[in-house]
C-alpha positions as CSV (number, residue, x, y, z in Angstrom):
1,M,-58.6,93.9,-148.7
2,A,-56.0,94.6,-151.4
3,G,-56.0,90.9,-152.4
4,K,-59.7,90.9,-153.0
5,V,-59.5,94.1,-155.1
6,L,-56.7,92.6,-157.1
7,T,-58.6,89.3,-157.6
8,E,-61.7,91.2,-158.8
9,F,-59.5,93.3,-161.2
10,R,-57.9,90.2,-162.7
11,R,-61.3,88.6,-163.1
12,E,-62.7,91.6,-164.9
13,F,-59.6,92.0,-167.0
14,H,-59.8,88.4,-168.2
15,N,-63.5,88.8,-169.0
16,S,-62.7,91.9,-171.0
17,V,-59.8,90.2,-172.9
18,N,-62.0,87.2,-173.6
19,T,-64.8,89.4,-174.9
20,A,-62.4,91.3,-177.2
21,I,-61.0,88.1,-178.6
22,V,-64.4,86.6,-179.2
23,A,-65.5,89.8,-180.9
24,A,-62.5,89.8,-183.1
25,F,-63.1,86.2,-184.2
26,G,-66.8,87.0,-184.7
27,F,-65.9,90.0,-186.9
28,L,-63.7,87.8,-189.1
29,I,-66.4,85.2,-189.4
30,A,-69.0,87.9,-190.3
31,L,-66.7,89.3,-193.0
32,S,-66.2,85.9,-194.6
33,W,-69.9,85.2,-194.6
34,R,-70.7,88.6,-196.0
35,D,-68.4,87.9,-199.0
36,L,-69.9,84.5,-199.5
37,I,-73.5,85.7,-199.3
38,T,-72.8,88.7,-201.6
39,K,-71.2,86.5,-204.3
40,Y,-74.0,83.9,-204.0
41,I,-76.8,86.5,-204.3
42,T,-75.0,88.2,-207.2
43,K,-74.6,85.0,-209.0
44,L,-78.2,83.9,-208.4
45,S,-79.9,87.1,-209.3
46,S,-79.9,88.8,-212.6
47,L,-80.9,92.0,-210.8
48,S,-78.6,95.0,-210.8
49,S,-75.7,95.0,-208.5
50,L,-77.5,97.5,-206.1
51,N,-80.5,95.1,-205.8
52,S,-78.3,92.1,-205.1
53,Q,-76.4,94.1,-202.5
54,L,-79.6,95.1,-200.8
55,I,-80.8,91.4,-200.7
56,S,-77.4,90.2,-199.3
57,T,-77.4,93.0,-196.7
58,A,-80.9,92.0,-195.6
59,I,-79.8,88.4,-195.2
60,I,-76.7,89.3,-193.3
61,T,-78.7,91.6,-191.0
62,F,-81.2,88.9,-190.3
63,I,-78.5,86.3,-189.6
64,S,-76.6,88.7,-187.3
65,V,-79.6,89.7,-185.3
66,L,-80.6,86.1,-184.9
67,G,-77.0,85.3,-183.8
68,I,-77.0,88.1,-181.3
69,F,-80.3,87.1,-179.8
70,I,-79.2,83.5,-179.4
71,T,-75.9,84.3,-177.9
72,T,-77.4,86.8,-175.5
73,K,-79.8,84.2,-174.3
74,I,-77.1,81.5,-173.9
75,L,-74.4,83.7,-172.4
76,S,-76.5,85.8,-170.1
77,P,-76.2,84.9,-166.4
78,K,-79.1,83.1,-164.9
79,K,-81.2,84.9,-162.4
80,E,-79.9,82.8,-159.6
81,E,-76.3,83.6,-160.5
82,A,-77.0,87.3,-160.8
83,Q,-78.8,87.4,-157.4
84,A,-75.9,85.5,-155.8
85,A,-73.4,88.0,-157.3
86,E,-75.4,90.9,-155.9
87,K,-75.4,89.5,-152.4
88,K,-71.5,89.3,-152.4
């Protein structure tokens, strides 16, 4: 009984650590893309800095939402896997 609880704890711990590491890398990637897009939009547009920031924020938001949607679909457990986990 204790071995099963310990195994479950280790599995959940590793999943949490993996999620945190992936989130940290994702945050670094997002920051670098934000800087690139902001510089690119500012260079392309002759608009004021506020307008170019609004455009770059909209682009970053769109890319982020699309990325979240795609990763959620890819990484979400399949229905069969979820049902098998529930039976255990």
